[in-house]
LUMVEXFI-446730 format. One record per residue (C-alpha): residue in one letter; x, y, z; residue number from 0. Coordinates in Angstrom, 3 decimals. Example, Ala and Ser with C-alpha at 12.3 -4.5 7.8 and 13.67 -1.06 7.14 Angstrom:
<pts>
+------+----------+----------+----------+-----+
: code :     east :    north :       up : pos :
+------+----------+----------+----------+-----+
:    a :   12.300 :   -4.500 :    7.800 :   0 :
:    s :   13.670 :   -1.060 :    7.140 :   1 :
+------+----------+----------+----------+-----+
</pts>
This chain:
<pts>
+------+----------+----------+----------+-----+
: code :     east :    north :       up : pos :
+------+----------+----------+----------+-----+
:    m :   15.316 :    5.890 :   -6.403 :   0 :
:    r :   11.653 :    6.258 :   -7.261 :   1 :
:    i :    9.465 :    8.807 :   -5.471 :   2 :
:    g :    5.736 :    8.771 :   -4.870 :   3 :
:    v :    3.152 :   10.627 :   -2.818 :   4 :
:    t :    0.316 :    9.507 :   -0.574 :   5 :
:    m :   -2.779 :   11.308 :    0.665 :   6 :
:    f :   -6.001 :   10.382 :    2.438 :   7 :
:    p :   -8.589 :   11.283 :   -0.229 :   8 :
:    t :  -11.613 :   12.984 :    1.327 :   9 :
:    d :  -14.487 :   15.221 :    0.271 :  10 :
:    y :  -12.585 :   18.281 :    1.540 :  11 :
:    a :   -9.286 :   17.458 :   -0.202 :  12 :
:    v :   -8.228 :   17.832 :   -3.820 :  13 :
:    p :  -10.099 :   15.017 :   -5.631 :  14 :
:    p :   -8.014 :   11.898 :   -6.280 :  15 :
:    h :   -8.230 :   12.171 :  -10.069 :  16 :
:    e :   -7.048 :   15.794 :   -9.984 :  17 :
:    l :   -4.235 :   14.877 :   -7.602 :  18 :
:    a :   -3.185 :   12.092 :   -9.967 :  19 :
:    i :   -3.031 :   14.466 :  -12.940 :  20 :
:    e :   -0.916 :   16.974 :  -11.019 :  21 :
:    a :    1.396 :   14.322 :   -9.543 :  22 :
:    e :    1.967 :   12.725 :  -12.930 :  23 :
:    a :    2.664 :   16.109 :  -14.543 :  24 :
:    r :    5.446 :   16.700 :  -11.990 :  25 :
:    g :    7.097 :   13.354 :  -12.621 :  26 :
:    f :    6.144 :   11.418 :   -9.494 :  27 :
:    e :    6.455 :    7.689 :   -9.981 :  28 :
:    s :    3.431 :    6.667 :   -7.931 :  29 :
:    l :    0.342 :    7.824 :   -6.046 :  30 :
:    w :   -0.922 :    5.894 :   -3.010 :  31 :
:    f :   -4.256 :    5.830 :   -1.196 :  32 :
:    p :   -4.856 :    4.338 :    2.280 :  33 :
:    e :   -7.879 :    2.453 :    3.555 :  34 :
:    h :  -10.202 :    2.464 :    6.537 :  35 :
:    s :  -13.768 :    1.252 :    6.066 :  36 :
:    h :  -14.856 :    3.067 :    9.248 :  37 :
:    i :  -13.572 :    3.948 :   12.733 :  38 :
:    p :  -15.523 :    2.627 :   15.734 :  39 :
:    t :  -16.236 :    5.426 :   18.201 :  40 :
:    s :  -15.083 :    3.336 :   21.167 :  41 :
:    r :  -11.478 :    4.183 :   20.165 :  42 :
:    k :   -9.985 :    1.444 :   22.334 :  43 :
:    s :   -7.145 :    0.599 :   19.964 :  44 :
:    p :   -4.296 :    3.115 :   20.200 :  45 :
:    w :   -3.234 :    4.760 :   16.953 :  46 :
:    p :    0.447 :    3.878 :   16.268 :  47 :
:    g :    1.070 :    7.386 :   14.936 :  48 :
:    g :    0.354 :    9.240 :   18.186 :  49 :
:    s :   -2.292 :   10.046 :   20.753 :  50 :
:    e :   -5.076 :   11.665 :   18.712 :  51 :
:    l :   -6.399 :    9.947 :   15.599 :  52 :
:    p :   -6.674 :   12.487 :   12.736 :  53 :
:    k :  -10.150 :   13.206 :   11.416 :  54 :
:    w :   -9.332 :   12.016 :    7.888 :  55 :
:    y :   -9.079 :    8.407 :    9.087 :  56 :
:    y :  -12.857 :    8.557 :    9.538 :  57 :
:    d :  -13.405 :   10.355 :    6.247 :  58 :
:    t :  -11.244 :    8.634 :    3.643 :  59 :
:    y :  -12.664 :    7.476 :    0.309 :  60 :
:    d :  -12.519 :    3.873 :   -0.866 :  61 :
:    p :   -9.033 :    3.311 :   -2.333 :  62 :
:    f :  -10.090 :    1.227 :   -5.343 :  63 :
:    v :  -12.718 :    3.738 :   -6.455 :  64 :
:    s :  -10.102 :    6.479 :   -5.999 :  65 :
:    m :   -7.530 :    4.561 :   -8.039 :  66 :
:    g :  -10.084 :    3.864 :  -10.744 :  67 :
:    a :  -10.840 :    7.576 :  -11.027 :  68 :
:    a :   -7.111 :    8.313 :  -11.176 :  69 :
:    a :   -6.438 :    5.582 :  -13.732 :  70 :
:    v :   -8.702 :    6.963 :  -16.447 :  71 :
:    v :   -7.138 :   10.459 :  -16.425 :  72 :
:    t :   -3.458 :    9.415 :  -16.345 :  73 :
:    k :   -1.126 :    7.342 :  -18.489 :  74 :
:    a :    2.115 :    6.649 :  -16.609 :  75 :
:    i :    1.887 :    7.174 :  -12.856 :  76 :
:    k :    1.574 :    3.982 :  -10.818 :  77 :
:    l :   -1.379 :    3.712 :   -8.434 :  78 :
:    g :   -1.013 :    2.017 :   -5.068 :  79 :
:    t :   -2.931 :    1.039 :   -1.968 :  80 :
:    g :   -1.082 :    2.225 :    1.086 :  81 :
:    v :   -2.301 :   -0.038 :    2.539 :  82 :
:    c :   -5.263 :   -2.241 :    1.652 :  83 :
:    l :   -6.628 :   -3.880 :    4.793 :  84 :
:    v :   -7.145 :   -7.347 :    3.351 :  85 :
:    v :   -8.092 :   -8.644 :    6.825 :  86 :
:    q :  -11.335 :   -6.675 :    6.430 :  87 :
:    r :  -12.069 :   -7.691 :    2.843 :  88 :
:    d :  -13.592 :  -10.633 :    1.047 :  89 :
:    p :  -10.735 :  -12.045 :   -1.084 :  90 :
:    i :  -12.919 :  -12.924 :   -4.085 :  91 :
:    h :  -14.318 :   -9.397 :   -4.391 :  92 :
:    t :  -10.901 :   -7.867 :   -3.682 :  93 :
:    a :   -9.217 :  -10.014 :   -6.339 :  94 :
:    k :  -11.715 :   -8.676 :   -8.881 :  95 :
:    e :  -11.156 :   -5.059 :   -7.766 :  96 :
:    v :   -7.375 :   -5.415 :   -8.017 :  97 :
:    a :   -7.616 :   -6.963 :  -11.477 :  98 :
:    t :  -10.148 :   -4.373 :  -12.645 :  99 :
:    v :   -7.982 :   -1.399 :  -11.614 : 100 :
:    d :   -4.921 :   -3.081 :  -13.119 : 101 :
:    r :   -6.849 :   -3.403 :  -16.377 : 102 :
:    l :   -8.197 :    0.156 :  -16.339 : 103 :
:    s :   -4.699 :    1.492 :  -15.669 : 104 :
:    n :   -3.015 :   -0.806 :  -18.195 : 105 :
:    g :   -0.884 :   -2.519 :  -15.575 : 106 :
:    r :   -0.057 :    0.306 :  -13.160 : 107 :
:    l :   -1.413 :   -1.066 :   -9.862 : 108 :
:    l :    0.830 :   -1.534 :   -6.818 : 109 :
:    f :   -0.966 :   -3.721 :   -4.282 : 110 :
:    g :    0.214 :   -2.506 :   -0.879 : 111 :
:    i :   -1.249 :   -4.609 :    1.913 : 112 :
:    g :   -1.243 :   -4.680 :    5.716 : 113 :
:    g :   -2.752 :   -6.289 :    8.767 : 114 :
:    g :   -3.931 :   -3.077 :   10.368 : 115 :
:    w :   -3.937 :   -1.894 :   13.978 : 116 :
:    n :   -7.592 :   -1.172 :   14.834 : 117 :
:    a :   -8.977 :   -4.288 :   16.555 : 118 :
:    e :  -12.499 :   -2.871 :   16.843 : 119 :
:    e :  -12.635 :   -2.004 :   13.147 : 120 :
:    m :  -11.593 :   -5.569 :   12.291 : 121 :
:    a :  -14.091 :   -7.071 :   14.713 : 122 :
:    d :  -16.942 :   -5.337 :   12.876 : 123 :
:    h :  -15.814 :   -7.267 :    9.792 : 124 :
:    g :  -15.705 :  -10.549 :   11.702 : 125 :
:    t :  -11.905 :  -10.644 :   11.907 : 126 :
:    a :  -10.084 :  -11.772 :   15.045 : 127 :
:    f :   -7.168 :   -9.495 :   15.894 : 128 :
:    a :   -4.972 :  -12.323 :   17.233 : 129 :
:    t :   -5.015 :  -14.339 :   13.991 : 130 :
:    r :   -5.126 :  -11.459 :   11.508 : 131 :
:    f :   -1.720 :  -12.107 :    9.954 : 132 :
:    k :   -2.489 :  -15.750 :    9.204 : 133 :
:    l :   -5.707 :  -14.506 :    7.603 : 134 :
:    v :   -3.749 :  -11.966 :    5.536 : 135 :
:    r :   -1.482 :  -14.686 :    4.182 : 136 :
:    e :   -4.345 :  -17.003 :    3.281 : 137 :
:    r :   -6.290 :  -14.249 :    1.541 : 138 :
:    i :   -3.215 :  -13.224 :   -0.457 : 139 :
:    e :   -2.532 :  -16.835 :   -1.416 : 140 :
:    a :   -6.177 :  -17.232 :   -2.450 : 141 :
:    m :   -6.095 :  -14.056 :   -4.555 : 142 :
:    k :   -2.930 :  -15.227 :   -6.301 : 143 :
:    e :   -4.741 :  -18.412 :   -7.285 : 144 :
:    i :   -7.644 :  -16.373 :   -8.676 : 145 :
:    w :   -5.327 :  -14.124 :  -10.692 : 146 :
:    v :   -3.128 :  -16.799 :  -12.243 : 147 :
:    r :   -5.496 :  -19.760 :  -12.809 : 148 :
:    s :   -8.477 :  -20.136 :  -15.115 : 149 :
:    k :  -10.253 :  -22.397 :  -12.604 : 150 :
:    p :   -8.876 :  -21.529 :   -9.171 : 151 :
:    k :   -9.697 :  -23.166 :   -5.854 : 152 :
:    y :   -8.300 :  -22.715 :   -2.370 : 153 :
:    a :   -8.538 :  -24.516 :    0.960 : 154 :
:    g :   -7.018 :  -22.968 :    4.070 : 155 :
:    e :   -8.018 :  -22.603 :    7.697 : 156 :
:    f :   -9.854 :  -19.298 :    7.162 : 157 :
:    v :  -10.321 :  -19.082 :    3.379 : 158 :
:    k :  -12.030 :  -21.832 :    1.389 : 159 :
:    f :  -13.687 :  -21.946 :   -2.008 : 160 :
:    d :  -14.270 :  -24.709 :   -4.558 : 161 :
:    e :  -13.201 :  -24.498 :   -8.168 : 162 :
:    m :  -14.620 :  -21.392 :   -9.838 : 163 :
:    m :  -13.988 :  -18.873 :  -12.603 : 164 :
:    q :  -13.333 :  -15.127 :  -12.391 : 165 :
:    w :  -12.269 :  -12.500 :  -14.899 : 166 :
:    p :  -10.730 :  -10.088 :  -15.637 : 167 :
:    k :   -7.195 :  -11.259 :  -14.995 : 168 :
:    p :   -4.584 :   -8.569 :  -14.211 : 169 :
:    v :   -2.462 :   -7.059 :  -16.969 : 170 :
:    q :    0.678 :   -7.562 :  -14.878 : 171 :
:    k :    1.928 :  -11.144 :  -14.845 : 172 :
:    p :    1.705 :  -13.200 :  -12.807 : 173 :
:    h :   -0.105 :  -10.472 :  -10.823 : 174 :
:    p :    0.450 :   -6.899 :   -9.549 : 175 :
:    p :    3.341 :   -6.630 :   -7.073 : 176 :
:    i :    2.281 :   -7.380 :   -3.502 : 177 :
:    i :    4.051 :   -4.875 :   -1.266 : 178 :
:    v :    3.771 :   -5.871 :    2.362 : 179 :
:    g :    3.516 :   -3.116 :    4.971 : 180 :
:    g :    4.779 :   -3.466 :    8.528 : 181 :
:    g :    7.791 :   -2.914 :   10.731 : 182 :
:    f :   10.923 :   -4.901 :   11.458 : 183 :
:    p :   11.236 :   -7.805 :   11.992 : 184 :
:    h :    7.697 :   -9.173 :   11.665 : 185 :
:    g :    6.539 :   -7.135 :    8.667 : 186 :
:    a :    9.865 :   -7.793 :    6.976 : 187 :
:    r :    9.453 :  -11.541 :    7.486 : 188 :
:    r :    5.986 :  -11.472 :    5.969 : 189 :
:    a :    7.291 :   -9.536 :    2.951 : 190 :
:    i :   10.023 :  -12.117 :    2.426 : 191 :
:    a :    7.587 :  -15.012 :    2.837 : 192 :
:    y :    4.939 :  -13.989 :    0.293 : 193 :
:    g :    5.547 :  -10.450 :   -0.961 : 194 :
:    n :    7.201 :   -8.630 :   -3.849 : 195 :
:    g :    8.294 :   -5.702 :   -1.680 : 196 :
:    w :    8.551 :   -4.489 :    1.911 : 197 :
:    m :    6.959 :   -1.166 :    2.950 : 198 :
:    p :    7.810 :    0.082 :    6.452 : 199 :
:    i :    6.521 :    3.466 :    7.608 : 200 :
:    g :    9.337 :    5.980 :    7.935 : 201 :
:    g :   10.001 :    7.102 :   11.506 : 202 :
:    r :    8.022 :    4.332 :   13.216 : 203 :
:    g :    9.777 :    1.733 :   15.323 : 204 :
:    g :   13.169 :    3.422 :   15.345 : 205 :
:    d :   15.567 :    4.120 :   12.494 : 206 :
:    t :   14.139 :    2.188 :    9.557 : 207 :
:    l :   17.297 :    2.614 :    7.497 : 208 :
:    a :   19.318 :    0.895 :   10.215 : 209 :
:    m :   17.081 :   -2.138 :    9.764 : 210 :
:    l :   17.989 :   -2.588 :    6.094 : 211 :
:    p :   21.251 :   -4.563 :    6.631 : 212 :
:    p :   19.547 :   -7.174 :    8.859 : 213 :
:    f :   16.614 :   -7.253 :    6.418 : 214 :
:    r :   19.010 :   -8.108 :    3.595 : 215 :
:    e :   20.538 :  -10.839 :    5.749 : 216 :
:    m :   17.042 :  -12.255 :    6.261 : 217 :
:    l :   16.514 :  -12.191 :    2.498 : 218 :
:    k :   19.773 :  -14.051 :    1.940 : 219 :
:    a :   18.885 :  -16.668 :    4.559 : 220 :
:    a :   15.512 :  -17.216 :    2.851 : 221 :
:    g :   17.154 :  -17.599 :   -0.545 : 222 :
:    r :   15.655 :  -14.447 :   -1.995 : 223 :
:    d :   17.535 :  -11.757 :   -3.881 : 224 :
:    p :   17.170 :   -8.123 :   -2.648 : 225 :
:    g :   15.864 :   -7.212 :   -6.086 : 226 :
:    e :   12.901 :   -9.528 :   -5.536 : 227 :
:    v :   11.791 :   -7.667 :   -2.400 : 228 :
:    p :   12.658 :   -3.966 :   -2.851 : 229 :
:    v :   12.056 :   -1.518 :   -0.011 : 230 :
:    t :    9.480 :    1.266 :   -0.154 : 231 :
:    l :    9.896 :    3.803 :    2.672 : 232 :
:    f :    6.331 :    4.997 :    3.162 : 233 :
:    g :    4.796 :    8.187 :    4.522 : 234 :
:    v :    7.889 :   10.358 :    5.018 : 235 :
:    g :    8.159 :   14.134 :    5.152 : 236 :
:    m :    9.611 :   16.241 :    2.358 : 237 :
:    d :   13.168 :   16.589 :    3.571 : 238 :
:    g :   16.242 :   16.620 :    1.348 : 239 :
:    d :   18.616 :   15.125 :    3.912 : 240 :
:    s :   16.262 :   12.254 :    4.669 : 241 :
:    l :   15.862 :   11.625 :    0.962 : 242 :
:    k :   19.630 :   11.461 :    0.489 : 243 :
:    r :   20.011 :    9.054 :    3.413 : 244 :
:    a :   17.348 :    6.801 :    1.971 : 245 :
:    r :   18.992 :    6.799 :   -1.440 : 246 :
:    d :   22.416 :    6.061 :    0.013 : 247 :
:    a :   20.947 :    3.204 :    2.076 : 248 :
:    g :   19.586 :    1.548 :   -1.047 : 249 :
:    v :   15.878 :    2.281 :   -0.574 : 250 :
:    d :   14.080 :    1.578 :   -3.840 : 251 :
:    r :   11.189 :    4.013 :   -3.356 : 252 :
:    v :   10.257 :    6.861 :   -1.003 : 253 :
:    v :    6.635 :    7.946 :   -0.630 : 254 :
:    f :    6.044 :   11.498 :    0.604 : 255 :
:    v :    2.985 :   12.088 :    2.754 : 256 :
:    i :    0.823 :   15.120 :    1.980 : 257 :
:    p :   -2.208 :   16.260 :    4.012 : 258 :
:    p :   -5.801 :   16.010 :    2.735 : 259 :
:    e :   -6.098 :   19.657 :    1.781 : 260 :
:    a :   -7.639 :   21.645 :   -1.054 : 261 :
:    r :   -5.919 :   22.147 :   -4.383 : 262 :
:    d :   -4.423 :   25.554 :   -3.542 : 263 :
:    k :   -2.514 :   24.082 :   -0.590 : 264 :
:    i :   -1.526 :   20.806 :   -2.246 : 265 :
:    l :   -0.006 :   22.125 :   -5.487 : 266 :
:    p :    2.827 :   24.002 :   -3.720 : 267 :
:    l :    3.614 :   20.826 :   -1.759 : 268 :
:    l :    3.778 :   18.833 :   -4.976 : 269 :
:    d :    6.105 :   21.490 :   -6.405 : 270 :
:    k :    8.327 :   21.177 :   -3.333 : 271 :
:    g :    8.409 :   17.391 :   -3.611 : 272 :
:    a :    9.205 :   17.583 :   -7.305 : 273 :
:    a :   12.118 :   19.928 :   -6.612 : 274 :
:    l :   13.488 :   17.499 :   -4.033 : 275 :
:    m :   13.031 :   14.658 :   -6.494 : 276 :
:    r :   15.047 :   16.465 :   -9.151 : 277 :
:    g :   17.827 :   17.138 :   -6.648 : 278 :
:    a :   17.990 :   13.580 :   -5.305 : 279 :
+------+----------+----------+----------+-----+
</pts>
């Protein structure tokens, strides 16, 4: 089982490139950065994680800039978006950013995606909350065309562009793995339909590990092998028993969540996670 870490990168936390160096030195498989372009002050949409939205949701850096900074100072650690809110992004620009980071990292990008929960944030980008998941699928399909074809074009309900050219193309072929975030069953269905992995958040929506057997049945019914859509359990605490349960349940990757703190507070947490990783 592979183990990564995720943190909201902010101006008061250890910088993303320094975090990447330290995480790689301790043997972590991957480092993940989330995304929020902004948070509307109306705060009408409830945060799925609890009552009070943490300050760092307002403060987080851009994930692709953060991954680019991390890419040039590391050699092995994979770099992921956890998650990229493609419903708020132009797919042509995003395809170029994904390919650019994949090039700068020599093929280490993990493209975690999601539909998001903040309706007001989406609305500021011109995205309708009710149809966001159809928009996600079309934008992913459009980006795949851009990555794999020399003269791509796409025509959907929400995404349309005539034949064009864009480089660079990703190092990873046919493209970086698309790891679809979301709960069971809807997020799982989307991962099976057009993803290369499923990434539920640990502890949300009940016992995620109990959902793995029905998820594998869904894979079988869709004609996909479990190896084609591995499970990443995202944003979990550093707990040895939970890690063992995840491993025994066949989870492919666990991603520990660490707070956006300064270097002196983060390094001991990385040491703790590394010790758990060695004991897993």
